[in-house]
C-alpha positions as CSV (number, residue, x, y, z in Angstrom):
1,M,-50.4,-15.6,-134.3
2,T,-51.9,-12.1,-135.9
3,S,-55.4,-12.0,-136.6
4,T,-56.2,-9.5,-139.6
5,T,-59.9,-9.0,-139.0
6,S,-61.0,-5.2,-137.7
7,L,-64.1,-4.6,-135.6
8,T,-65.9,-1.1,-136.0
9,A,-69.4,-2.0,-134.4
10,V,-70.4,-4.1,-131.7
11,P,-73.6,-4.4,-129.4
12,A,-73.1,-3.2,-125.7
13,Y,-75.7,-2.1,-123.1
14,A,-75.6,1.8,-122.8
15,A,-77.1,4.6,-120.8
16,P,-78.9,6.8,-123.2
17,A,-79.1,9.7,-120.7
18,P,-78.7,10.5,-116.8
19,K,-80.7,8.1,-114.8
20,A,-82.0,6.4,-117.8
21,P,-82.4,2.5,-117.8
22,L,-80.1,1.1,-119.6
23,E,-80.8,-0.4,-123.0
24,R,-78.8,-2.6,-125.8
25,T,-77.2,-0.7,-128.6
26,T,-74.5,-0.6,-130.8
27,I,-71.2,1.2,-130.5
28,G,-67.8,1.8,-132.7
29,R,-64.7,0.2,-131.6
30,R,-61.6,1.5,-133.0
31,A,-59.6,-0.6,-135.8
32,V,-56.7,-2.5,-133.7
33,G,-53.7,-0.4,-134.0
34,P,-49.9,-1.5,-133.9
35,H,-49.8,-1.7,-130.2
36,D,-53.4,-3.0,-129.6
37,V,-55.0,-6.0,-128.7
38,L,-58.7,-6.9,-129.4
39,I,-60.4,-8.3,-126.7
40,E,-63.5,-10.3,-126.6
41,I,-64.9,-9.7,-123.0
42,K,-66.2,-12.8,-121.7
43,Y,-67.2,-10.9,-118.2
44,A,-68.1,-7.6,-116.8
45,G,-68.5,-6.6,-113.5
46,I,-70.8,-4.1,-112.2
47,C,-69.0,-1.9,-110.0
48,H,-71.1,1.1,-107.6
49,S,-68.9,3.5,-109.7
50,D,-71.0,2.6,-112.7
51,I,-74.3,3.3,-110.9
52,H,-72.7,6.7,-109.6
53,Q,-71.6,7.7,-113.3
54,A,-74.8,6.7,-114.9
55,R,-76.7,8.8,-112.8
56,E,-74.5,11.6,-112.5
57,G,-74.0,11.0,-108.8
58,W,-70.3,12.4,-109.2
59,G,-70.8,15.1,-111.9
60,K,-71.8,15.2,-115.4
61,G,-71.5,12.4,-117.6
62,I,-71.0,11.6,-121.0
63,F,-74.2,10.2,-123.0
64,P,-74.8,7.3,-124.5
65,M,-72.7,5.9,-121.5
66,V,-71.5,2.2,-121.7
67,P,-70.2,1.7,-118.2
68,G,-68.0,-1.3,-117.0
69,H,-64.6,-1.3,-115.7
70,E,-64.1,-5.0,-114.4
71,I,-63.3,-6.7,-117.6
72,A,-62.2,-10.2,-118.1
73,G,-61.5,-11.8,-121.8
74,I,-59.5,-13.5,-124.2
75,V,-57.2,-11.7,-126.8
76,T,-58.5,-12.4,-130.1
77,E,-56.4,-10.3,-132.7
78,T,-53.0,-8.3,-132.0
79,G,-51.4,-5.2,-133.4
80,S,-48.7,-5.9,-135.8
81,A,-46.0,-4.6,-132.8
82,V,-47.7,-6.2,-130.2
83,T,-45.1,-8.2,-127.5
84,K,-47.0,-8.9,-124.3
85,Y,-49.7,-10.8,-125.7
86,T,-50.8,-13.5,-128.1
87,V,-54.1,-14.6,-129.3
88,G,-56.0,-16.6,-127.0
89,D,-54.4,-15.1,-123.7
90,R,-56.5,-14.4,-121.0
91,V,-56.6,-10.9,-120.0
92,G,-58.5,-7.9,-117.9
93,V,-58.8,-4.3,-118.3
94,G,-59.5,-2.0,-115.1
95,C,-60.5,1.7,-114.8
96,F,-58.2,3.3,-117.2
97,V,-57.0,2.6,-120.9
98,D,-54.5,5.0,-121.1
99,S,-52.5,7.6,-119.5
100,C,-49.7,10.3,-120.5
101,R,-47.0,7.9,-119.8
102,E,-44.5,10.6,-119.4
103,C,-45.3,12.0,-116.0
104,E,-43.3,11.1,-113.0
105,Y,-46.3,8.7,-111.7
106,C,-46.2,7.1,-115.0
107,E,-42.7,6.7,-115.1
108,Q,-43.1,5.1,-111.3
109,G,-46.1,2.8,-112.7
110,L,-48.5,4.9,-110.6
111,E,-50.9,5.5,-114.0
112,Q,-53.7,6.0,-111.6
113,Y,-52.5,9.2,-110.3
114,C,-51.0,10.7,-114.0
115,V,-50.4,14.3,-113.9
116,N,-52.4,15.1,-117.1
117,G,-55.2,12.4,-116.1
118,T,-55.9,8.9,-117.2
119,V,-57.8,8.1,-119.7
120,A,-61.1,6.6,-118.3
121,T,-62.2,3.3,-119.5
122,Y,-65.6,4.4,-119.7
123,N,-67.3,8.1,-119.3
124,G,-64.0,9.6,-120.3
125,R,-62.2,11.1,-123.9
126,E,-59.5,9.2,-125.7
127,K,-56.7,11.6,-126.2
128,N,-58.4,12.3,-129.7
129,G,-61.5,13.5,-128.0
130,E,-63.5,10.5,-128.4
131,P,-65.8,9.3,-125.8
132,T,-64.7,5.8,-124.3
133,Y,-67.0,2.9,-123.7
134,G,-66.9,0.4,-121.3
135,G,-67.3,-3.4,-120.6
136,Y,-70.8,-4.0,-120.8
137,S,-70.0,-4.8,-124.8
138,T,-68.8,-7.9,-126.3
139,H,-65.3,-6.5,-127.5
140,L,-62.8,-3.9,-126.3
141,V,-59.9,-2.4,-128.5
142,V,-57.0,-1.3,-126.0
143,D,-53.4,-0.5,-126.0
144,E,-51.1,-4.0,-124.8
145,K,-49.7,-1.6,-121.9
146,Y,-53.0,-1.1,-120.4
147,A,-54.1,-4.8,-120.3
148,L,-53.6,-7.2,-117.4
149,R,-52.5,-11.0,-117.8
150,I,-55.0,-12.8,-115.6
151,P,-53.5,-16.0,-114.6
152,E,-54.6,-19.6,-114.7
153,G,-55.5,-20.1,-111.6
154,I,-58.5,-17.5,-111.2
155,A,-61.6,-18.4,-113.4
156,L,-62.7,-15.4,-115.5
157,D,-66.0,-14.6,-114.0
158,E,-64.2,-14.4,-110.7
159,A,-61.7,-12.5,-111.7
160,A,-63.4,-9.5,-113.6
161,P,-63.9,-7.9,-110.5
162,L,-60.4,-7.9,-109.1
163,L,-59.7,-5.5,-111.9
164,C,-61.2,-2.9,-109.7
165,A,-62.6,-4.0,-106.2
166,G,-59.8,-6.2,-106.0
167,I,-56.9,-4.1,-106.9
168,T,-58.8,-1.0,-105.1
169,T,-58.5,-2.6,-102.0
170,Y,-55.2,-4.6,-102.4
171,S,-53.3,-1.2,-103.3
172,P,-53.8,0.5,-99.8
173,L,-53.4,-2.8,-97.5
174,R,-49.8,-2.9,-99.5
175,H,-49.4,0.7,-99.3
176,W,-49.9,0.6,-95.3
177,N,-48.3,-2.9,-94.8
178,A,-51.1,-4.7,-93.9
179,G,-49.6,-8.0,-92.9
180,P,-48.7,-10.3,-89.7
181,G,-49.0,-8.5,-86.4
182,K,-51.3,-5.7,-87.9
183,R,-55.1,-5.3,-86.8
184,V,-57.1,-3.9,-90.0
185,A,-60.6,-3.2,-89.8
186,V,-62.8,-3.3,-92.8
187,V,-65.7,-1.0,-92.8
188,G,-68.6,-2.2,-94.9
189,L,-69.1,-5.6,-96.2
190,G,-70.1,-5.3,-99.8
191,G,-68.2,-5.5,-103.7
192,L,-64.7,-3.7,-102.4
193,G,-65.2,-5.1,-98.5
194,H,-65.1,-8.7,-99.3
195,M,-62.4,-8.6,-101.1
196,A,-60.5,-6.3,-98.7
197,V,-61.6,-9.1,-96.0
198,K,-60.1,-11.9,-98.3
199,L,-57.0,-9.7,-99.1
200,A,-56.1,-8.9,-95.8
201,A,-56.7,-11.9,-94.2
202,A,-54.4,-13.6,-97.1
203,M,-51.3,-10.9,-96.3
204,G,-51.5,-12.2,-93.1
205,A,-53.4,-9.3,-90.8
206,E,-55.8,-10.0,-88.2
207,V,-58.9,-8.7,-89.7
208,T,-62.0,-7.3,-88.0
209,V,-65.1,-6.4,-90.0
210,L,-67.2,-2.9,-89.1
211,S,-70.7,-3.2,-90.4
212,Q,-74.4,-1.3,-89.8
213,S,-75.5,-5.0,-88.5
214,L,-74.5,-8.5,-87.7
215,R,-76.6,-9.7,-90.9
216,K,-73.2,-11.1,-92.8
217,K,-71.6,-11.6,-89.6
218,D,-71.2,-15.4,-91.1
219,D,-70.1,-14.4,-94.4
220,G,-67.7,-12.2,-93.1
221,L,-65.7,-14.8,-90.9
222,R,-66.1,-17.3,-93.5
223,L,-63.8,-14.6,-96.2
224,G,-61.3,-14.3,-93.5
225,A,-62.2,-11.9,-90.8
226,T,-61.1,-12.8,-87.2
227,H,-64.0,-10.2,-85.3
228,Y,-67.2,-8.7,-86.6
229,H,-68.7,-5.9,-85.0
230,A,-72.1,-3.9,-85.5
231,T,-71.5,0.0,-85.8
232,S,-75.0,0.8,-84.9
233,D,-74.4,-0.7,-81.4
234,E,-72.5,2.3,-79.6
235,A,-70.9,-0.1,-77.5
236,T,-68.9,-1.0,-80.5
237,F,-66.8,2.2,-80.4
238,R,-66.1,2.2,-76.9
239,E,-64.8,-1.4,-76.6
240,L,-62.8,-1.1,-79.8
241,R,-61.3,2.5,-79.0
242,G,-57.4,2.3,-79.8
243,S,-57.8,-1.1,-81.6
244,F,-56.3,-0.8,-85.1
245,D,-53.4,-0.1,-87.2
246,L,-55.6,0.2,-90.5
247,I,-58.9,0.9,-91.2
248,I,-60.1,0.4,-95.0
249,C,-63.5,2.1,-95.4
250,T,-65.2,1.0,-98.4
251,V,-68.6,2.5,-98.0
252,G,-70.0,5.0,-100.2
253,A,-72.0,7.5,-97.8
254,P,-70.6,9.8,-95.0
255,L,-69.7,8.7,-91.8
256,P,-68.9,9.6,-88.3
257,L,-65.2,10.3,-88.6
258,D,-64.4,11.3,-85.2
259,S,-66.0,7.8,-83.8
260,Y,-64.3,5.8,-86.4
261,L,-61.2,7.7,-86.0
262,S,-61.3,7.0,-82.1
263,L,-60.6,3.3,-83.2
264,L,-57.1,3.8,-84.5
265,R,-54.0,3.3,-82.6
266,V,-51.4,6.0,-82.5
267,D,-50.0,6.6,-85.8
268,G,-52.8,4.5,-87.4
269,A,-54.7,5.3,-90.9
270,F,-58.2,5.7,-91.6
271,V,-58.1,5.0,-95.7
272,N,-61.0,5.9,-97.9
273,V,-61.8,3.8,-100.7
274,G,-65.4,4.4,-101.1
275,A,-66.6,7.6,-102.5
276,P,-69.5,9.2,-101.2
277,E,-71.4,11.8,-103.4
278,E,-71.5,14.1,-100.8
279,P,-68.7,15.8,-98.7
280,N,-68.1,14.8,-94.8
281,S,-66.6,16.7,-92.1
282,L,-64.3,15.9,-89.1
283,N,-63.1,17.8,-85.7
284,M,-58.9,17.7,-86.2
285,F,-58.5,17.1,-82.7
286,S,-59.2,13.5,-84.0
287,L,-56.1,13.4,-86.0
288,I,-54.0,15.5,-83.9
289,A,-54.5,13.4,-80.7
290,G,-52.6,10.3,-81.5
291,R,-50.8,11.3,-84.9
292,K,-53.3,9.9,-86.8
293,T,-53.6,9.9,-90.8
294,L,-56.8,10.4,-92.5
295,A,-56.2,9.2,-96.1
296,G,-57.5,8.2,-99.4
297,S,-56.5,5.8,-102.2
298,S,-57.5,5.1,-105.9
299,I,-56.9,1.8,-107.6
300,G,-53.7,0.8,-108.5
301,G,-51.2,1.5,-111.6
302,I,-50.2,-1.3,-114.0
303,P,-47.5,-2.9,-112.1
304,E,-49.2,-3.2,-108.9
305,T,-52.9,-4.5,-110.4
306,Q,-50.7,-7.2,-112.1
307,E,-49.0,-8.0,-108.6
308,M,-52.5,-8.1,-107.1
309,L,-54.1,-10.9,-109.9
310,D,-51.0,-13.0,-109.3
311,F,-51.6,-12.7,-105.4
312,C,-55.0,-13.7,-105.8
313,A,-54.2,-16.9,-108.0
314,E,-51.1,-17.7,-105.4
315,H,-53.7,-17.6,-102.4
316,H,-56.5,-19.3,-104.6
317,L,-58.8,-15.8,-104.1
318,G,-61.5,-14.4,-106.8
319,A,-64.7,-12.3,-106.2
320,D,-67.9,-13.9,-104.5
321,I,-70.2,-13.4,-107.5
322,E,-73.6,-13.5,-109.1
323,V,-73.8,-13.9,-112.4
324,I,-76.4,-12.4,-114.5
325,R,-77.7,-12.1,-118.0
326,A,-77.4,-8.5,-119.5
327,D,-80.9,-8.2,-119.7
328,Q,-80.6,-7.7,-115.6
329,I,-78.6,-5.1,-115.5
330,N,-81.1,-2.6,-114.4
331,E,-82.6,-5.1,-111.7
332,A,-78.8,-5.6,-110.9
333,Y,-78.5,-1.7,-109.9
334,E,-81.5,-1.5,-107.5
335,R,-80.0,-4.4,-106.2
336,V,-76.8,-3.2,-105.4
337,L,-78.5,0.1,-103.8
338,A,-80.1,-2.2,-101.6
339,S,-77.2,-3.9,-100.4
340,D,-78.8,-6.9,-102.1
341,V,-76.4,-9.0,-103.6
342,R,-73.5,-11.2,-102.0
343,Y,-71.0,-9.7,-103.2
344,R,-70.2,-8.8,-107.1
345,F,-73.1,-8.9,-109.9
346,V,-71.1,-10.1,-112.9
347,I,-72.7,-10.0,-116.7
348,D,-72.4,-13.0,-118.9
349,T,-71.4,-10.8,-121.9
350,A,-72.5,-13.7,-124.1
351,T,-76.0,-12.8,-123.4
352,I,-75.6,-8.9,-124.8
């Protein structure tokens, strides 16, 4: 079934300028093209990335900025050439809405590493130069290739954060072969960290949380961790030296890398998925002694993101969320910065 309705203007919440509070506004959405789907957004997660970009922590932004790349909703219109989705399907959109489609990485389904650059869901530019606007809005038009199917086994509100927090942690866990017999540590128990714990445990790994304090220990164990240690305790680094095959670092602040690298076994990997605004440094001998790897990982391509959603449905995994109204977004930003959320704010976009 194909609708004939076209949408040109929809309500949204936008930052009008760097560091300015977000406010209600109206944005334009393109007409539905032959390969597009129109999505009625039901829920949009608040990622720490939204704050970094709205406040220009990672560099100059495009304003007004409508953040949001954790999007879950329902298809309400399909273009004439769409074959992947029909009206009524449950879908999600993550961190990008297009790529070059021709480079070696796009052809491998690794669109997140597109040689020519992905088109970011917000704070980016379409191929025609128009700015992109994200999920803090009621509707989105996207090429069907860049939409993901959300299985029935996941509630839409709990699914929204999977489109960033879920795939950002799933991808490195899969790439570095987390599973039975592997000891995985997760640094930080926030929006990303809580999903890393759930996913690594579901993959069969032995999971340890490394957090600044023991304040969230009960949560960490409930989410699937076997062990929980405070990094503010110097004894932690002595006792756990040489313990882990893989460390997933989810925090967005510089860390004493030499201390964390000491926790790896020979051939272990320390993988950053958090993105601090400030540079970091280390002693190269921390890598040389033990043939260790210091790496980074960026979200996932479309095939892997779909794999992650299917995995989460199979294992009954969703994000731990707090649903908020749109007029609470600015308050939520401050609470994220204060680590006062367990573990992801999700906007009910019906309140925009």
